[in-house]
N, CA, C and O of each residue as an XYZ file, in Angstrom:
384
protein
N      20.698    -15.091      4.562
C      19.568    -14.576      5.701
C      20.118    -13.393      6.386
O      21.324    -13.356      6.627
N      19.404    -12.502      6.692
C      19.667    -11.152      7.380
C      19.589    -11.588      8.940
O      18.886    -12.521      9.329
N      20.440    -10.755      9.819
C      19.922    -11.077     11.359
C      18.928    -10.215     11.703
O      18.323    -10.414     12.756
N      18.610     -9.162     10.908
C      17.291     -8.275     11.086
C      16.875     -7.759     10.064
O      17.612     -7.501      9.112
N      15.335     -7.468     10.097
C      14.809     -6.937      8.826
C      15.371     -5.530      8.291
O      15.890     -4.644      8.971
N      15.183     -5.539      7.160
C      15.689     -4.077      6.477
C      14.713     -2.727      7.376
O      13.493     -2.831      7.504
N      15.381     -1.704      7.843
C      14.953     -0.839      8.352
C      13.753     -0.197      7.496
O      12.666      0.162      7.948
N      14.167     -0.133      6.218
C      13.247      0.532      4.943
C      11.931     -0.376      4.953
O      10.819      0.077      5.223
N      12.163     -1.594      4.658
C      11.206     -2.551      4.923
C      10.035     -2.312      6.081
O       8.814     -2.228      5.946
N      10.809     -2.242      7.185
C       9.849     -2.331      8.598
C       9.132     -0.710      8.399
O       7.978     -0.530      8.790
N       9.873      0.348      7.802
C       9.165      1.523      7.784
C       8.042      1.598      7.014
O       7.083      2.303      7.331
N       8.089      0.815      5.861
C       7.195      0.614      4.756
C       5.857     -0.111      5.347
O       4.721      0.331      5.177
N       6.142     -1.155      5.982
C       5.275     -1.774      6.338
C       4.621     -1.307      7.506
O       3.451     -1.664      7.649
N       5.209     -0.472      8.502
C       4.513      0.261      9.579
C       3.700      1.486      9.099
O       2.839      2.038      9.784
N       4.042      1.830      7.925
C       3.167      3.112      7.366
C       1.721      2.251      7.115
O       0.697      2.659      7.663
N       1.697      1.154      6.339
C       0.614      0.475      5.821
C      -0.084      0.046      6.951
O      -1.309      0.036      6.839
N       0.406     -0.314      8.026
C      -0.261     -0.749      9.404
C      -1.196      0.420      9.912
O      -2.396      0.327     10.170
N      -0.183      1.829     10.024
C      -1.070      2.765     10.435
C      -2.064      3.291      9.946
O      -3.014      3.795     10.544
N      -1.875      3.190      8.755
C      -3.050      3.694      7.649
C      -4.119      2.967      7.628
O      -5.218      3.465      7.384
N      -3.935      1.589      7.900
C      -5.358      0.660      7.914
C      -5.845      0.128      9.259
O      -6.961     -0.374      9.386
N      -4.940      0.260     10.293
C      -5.397     -0.297     11.840
C      -5.231      0.840     12.761
O      -4.263      1.590     12.636
N      -6.261      1.040     13.829
C      -6.141      1.787     14.636
C      -5.086      1.305     16.116
O      -5.420      0.893     17.227
N      -3.900      1.547     15.586
C      -3.152      0.937     16.656
C      -1.798      2.115     16.987
O      -1.417      2.943     16.160
N      -1.406      1.999     17.929
C      -0.115      2.926     18.396
C       1.226      2.902     17.527
O       1.667      1.869     17.023
N       1.667      3.831     17.441
C       2.930      3.975     16.689
C       3.874      2.699     16.985
O       4.508      2.086     16.127
N       3.844      2.416     18.379
C       4.742      1.394     18.884
C       4.316      0.063     18.790
O       5.092     -0.892     18.797
N       2.805     -0.039     18.682
C       2.298     -1.297     18.040
C       2.493     -1.683     16.482
O       2.766     -2.766     15.964
N       2.300     -0.639     16.023
C       2.662     -0.697     14.629
C       4.019     -0.809     14.181
O       4.158     -1.355     13.087
N       5.071     -0.411     14.784
C       6.490     -0.912     14.600
C       6.860     -2.010     15.050
O       7.725     -2.606     14.408
N       6.354     -2.586     16.220
C       6.524     -4.231     16.464
C       5.771     -5.101     15.523
O       6.228     -6.210     15.247
N       4.695     -4.700     15.030
C       3.911     -5.737     14.183
C       4.800     -5.596     12.941
O       4.927     -6.616     12.263
N       5.370     -4.598     12.584
C       5.774     -4.367     11.326
C       7.310     -4.862     11.131
O       7.799     -5.093     10.025
N       7.926     -4.977     12.238
C       9.253     -5.431     12.486
C       8.950     -7.233     12.195
O       9.535     -7.849     11.304
N       8.133     -7.744     12.954
C       7.931     -9.232     12.848
C       7.539     -9.671     11.686
O       8.054    -10.697     11.242
N       6.587     -9.011     10.988
C       6.349     -9.269      9.587
C       7.410     -9.334      8.563
O       7.513    -10.288      7.792
N       8.173     -8.344      8.558
C       9.193     -7.897      7.859
C      10.401     -9.248      8.098
O      11.028     -9.874      7.243
N      10.411     -9.361      9.430
C      11.449    -10.545      9.807
C      11.113    -11.782      9.292
O      11.954    -12.574      8.867
N       9.906    -11.988      9.311
C       9.301    -13.213      8.666
C       9.557    -13.297      7.230
O      10.161    -14.244      6.725
N       9.013    -12.126      6.459
C       9.086    -12.279      5.083
C      10.659    -12.498      4.588
O      10.875    -13.194      3.596
N      11.845    -11.818      5.389
C      13.189    -11.927      5.102
C      13.813    -13.284      5.170
O      14.803    -13.702      4.571
N      12.848    -14.021      6.218
C      13.506    -15.383      6.588
C      12.889    -16.529      5.810
O      13.402    -17.644      5.911
N      11.697    -16.318      4.947
C      11.014    -17.111      4.143
C      11.951    -18.037      3.280
O      11.886    -19.263      3.186
N      12.903    -17.115      2.627
C      13.545    -18.085      1.458
C      14.144    -17.041      0.705
O      14.282    -15.939      1.236
N      14.524    -17.242     -0.477
C      15.428    -16.705     -1.604
C      14.662    -15.686     -2.248
O      15.188    -15.129     -3.211
N      13.508    -15.339     -1.891
C      12.722    -14.094     -2.586
C      13.220    -12.800     -2.160
O      14.112    -12.671     -1.322
N      12.577    -11.750     -2.805
C      12.767    -10.445     -1.997
C      11.756     -9.950     -1.542
O      10.811     -9.619     -2.257
N      11.781     -9.808     -0.235
C      10.773     -9.637      0.509
C       9.999     -8.237      0.037
O       8.772     -8.194     -0.042
N      10.819     -7.146     -0.254
C      10.108     -6.104     -0.752
C       9.157     -6.177     -1.874
O       8.270     -5.335     -2.016
N       9.355     -7.336     -2.803
C       8.558     -7.501     -3.795
C       7.266     -7.789     -3.381
O       6.374     -7.529     -4.188
N       6.894     -8.369     -2.081
C       5.625     -8.781     -1.659
C       4.419     -7.906     -1.581
O       4.648     -6.748     -1.229
N       3.400     -8.169     -1.793
C       1.986     -7.177     -1.644
C       1.896     -6.912     -0.495
O       1.086     -7.530      0.196
N       2.678     -5.944      0.032
C       2.673     -5.597      1.496
C       1.043     -5.192      1.919
O       0.500     -5.649      2.924
N       0.467     -4.377      1.088
C      -1.036     -4.045      1.470
C      -1.979     -5.375      1.775
O      -2.547     -5.639      2.835
N      -1.982     -5.941      0.855
C      -2.788     -7.542      1.036
C      -1.921     -8.211      2.263
O      -2.588     -8.728      3.159
N      -0.847     -8.235      2.348
C      -0.077     -9.171      3.522
C      -0.570     -8.441      4.812
O      -1.146     -9.067      5.703
N      -0.380     -7.388      4.871
C      -0.676     -6.677      6.353
C      -2.213     -7.029      6.560
O      -2.482     -7.776      7.501
N      -3.149     -6.594      5.831
C      -4.511     -6.999      5.815
C      -4.667     -8.417      6.408
O      -4.941     -8.739      7.564
N      -4.469     -9.035      5.532
C      -4.684    -10.629      5.425
C      -3.912    -10.960      6.990
O      -4.546    -11.681      7.761
N      -3.018    -10.610      7.283
C      -2.388    -11.148      8.620
C      -2.675    -10.812      9.716
O      -2.729    -11.593     10.666
N      -2.955     -9.356      9.790
C      -3.387     -8.614     11.101
C      -4.963     -8.198     10.988
O      -5.479     -7.587     11.924
N      -5.647     -8.509      9.933
C      -6.949     -8.069      9.781
C      -7.990     -8.568     10.739
O      -8.981     -7.903     11.039
N      -7.755     -9.649     11.163
C      -8.568    -10.521     12.343
C      -8.108    -10.090     13.794
O      -8.807    -10.403     14.758
N      -6.840     -9.314     13.968
C      -6.749     -9.356     15.275
C      -6.489     -7.782     15.707
O      -6.440     -7.422     16.883
N      -6.334     -6.914     14.591
C      -6.073     -5.398     14.968
C      -7.451     -4.823     14.697
O      -8.168     -5.550     14.009
N      -8.066     -3.455     15.166
C      -9.178     -2.529     14.808
C      -8.905     -1.705     13.601
O      -8.136     -0.747     13.517
N      -9.706     -2.264     12.622
C      -9.729     -1.464     11.474
C      -9.936      0.050     11.714
O     -10.582      0.549     12.635
N      -9.214      0.753     10.634
C      -9.851      2.499     11.003
C     -11.039      2.683     10.430
O     -11.882      3.508     10.780
N     -11.129      1.763      9.367
C     -12.478      1.940      8.643
C     -13.253      0.720      8.414
O     -12.670     -0.247      7.922
N     -14.379      0.653      8.683
C     -15.337     -0.536      8.678
C     -15.625     -0.942      7.135
O     -15.779     -2.071      6.669
N     -15.654      0.390      6.442
C     -15.846     -0.142      4.944
C     -14.898     -0.680      4.227
O     -15.130     -1.413      3.265
N     -13.541     -0.310      4.701
C     -12.211     -0.812      3.999
C     -12.153     -2.350      4.357
O     -11.787     -3.235      3.583
N     -12.581     -2.520      5.671
C     -12.307     -4.030      6.294
C     -13.630     -4.729      5.538
O     -13.394     -5.863      5.121
N     -14.514     -4.404      5.381
C     -15.737     -5.097      4.736
C     -15.633     -5.105      3.069
O     -16.265     -5.876      2.346
N     -14.656     -4.033      2.596
C     -14.394     -4.529      1.039
C     -13.355     -5.458      0.904
O     -13.220     -6.161     -0.098
N     -12.545     -5.489      1.974
C     -11.308     -6.560      1.950
C     -11.940     -7.792      2.042
O     -11.669     -8.663      1.215
N     -12.905     -8.033      3.106
C     -13.374     -9.468      3.433
C     -14.090     -9.765      2.151
O     -13.899    -10.902      1.719
N     -14.835     -9.022      1.487
C     -15.659     -9.210      0.448
C     -14.708     -9.730     -0.781
O     -14.965    -10.715     -1.472
N     -13.811     -9.068     -0.893
C     -12.646     -9.470     -2.074
C     -12.226    -10.763     -1.797
O     -12.161    -11.541     -2.749
N     -11.842    -11.262     -0.367
C     -10.923    -12.206     -0.298
C     -12.246    -13.353     -0.315
O     -11.891    -14.423     -0.808
N     -13.390    -13.327      0.039
C     -14.515    -14.264     -0.038
C     -14.691    -14.590     -1.477
O     -14.866    -15.787     -1.704
N     -14.683    -13.782     -2.506
C     -15.078    -13.755     -3.807
C     -13.477    -15.015     -4.334
O     -13.391    -16.137     -4.833
N     -12.710    -14.189     -3.950
C     -11.157    -14.947     -4.489
C     -11.479    -16.533     -3.898
O     -11.446    -17.492     -4.668
N     -11.721    -16.652     -2.778
C     -11.857    -17.868     -2.158
C     -13.080    -18.874     -2.939
O     -12.943    -20.084     -3.125
N     -14.005    -18.249     -3.243
C     -14.912    -18.956     -3.780
C     -14.533    -19.343     -5.386
O     -14.812    -20.430     -5.892
N     -13.925    -18.375     -5.998
C     -13.608    -18.577     -7.396
C     -12.407    -19.872     -7.237
O     -12.462    -20.859     -7.970
N     -11.513    -19.731     -6.353
C     -10.411    -20.962     -6.273
C     -11.116    -22.113     -6.048
O     -10.759    -23.152     -6.604
N     -12.257    -22.082     -5.167
C     -12.926    -23.593     -4.818
C     -13.515    -23.779     -6.050
O     -13.230    -24.885     -6.510
N     -14.349    -23.004     -6.875
C     -14.730    -23.562     -8.099
C     -13.969    -24.238     -9.266
O     -14.444    -25.108     -9.995
N     -12.682    -23.700     -9.343
C     -11.551    -23.962    -10.053
C     -10.906    -25.293     -9.819
O     -10.356    -26.033    -10.635
N     -11.121    -25.467     -8.307
C     -10.603    -27.086     -8.017
C     -11.591    -27.843     -8.271
O     -11.393    -28.976     -8.712
N     -12.744    -27.404     -8.061
C     -13.770    -28.636     -8.308
C     -13.978    -28.905     -9.775
O     -14.340    -30.007    -10.186
N     -13.730    -27.824    -10.590
C     -13.893    -27.999    -11.889
C     -12.603    -28.986    -12.392
O     -12.754    -29.755    -13.341
N     -11.378    -28.889    -11.688
C     -10.226    -29.724    -12.372
C     -10.144    -30.919    -11.546
O      -9.294    -31.759    -11.842
N     -10.900    -31.106    -10.565
C     -11.116    -32.395     -9.941
C     -11.832    -33.425    -11.098
O     -11.350    -34.556    -11.147
N     -12.748    -33.168    -11.864
C     -13.588    -33.776    -12.762
C     -12.898    -33.880    -14.063
O     -13.261    -34.782    -14.818
N     -11.815    -32.963    -14.483
C     -11.212    -33.136    -15.485
C     -10.183    -34.475    -15.603
O      -9.545    -34.674    -16.637
């Protein structure tokens, strides 16, 4: 486990945050650093391989102001569909 997250990963995550949310560069940097540090500390996997667009939206979407209400609504709708499908799958497999 590294002492600090990869600067390249932090920069990548920061750019996603800035593109998605209405935040200052400093706030985006701090959020990116924290997310990257957590991801690199989670285990053996390569944090670079995570779906960072999804991860950023999921982790920060409820606390930060979105740049686009349309994008926020689309993400929320997509997540609702995924959760509904997963719940149906669980119910079907309980009966099996």
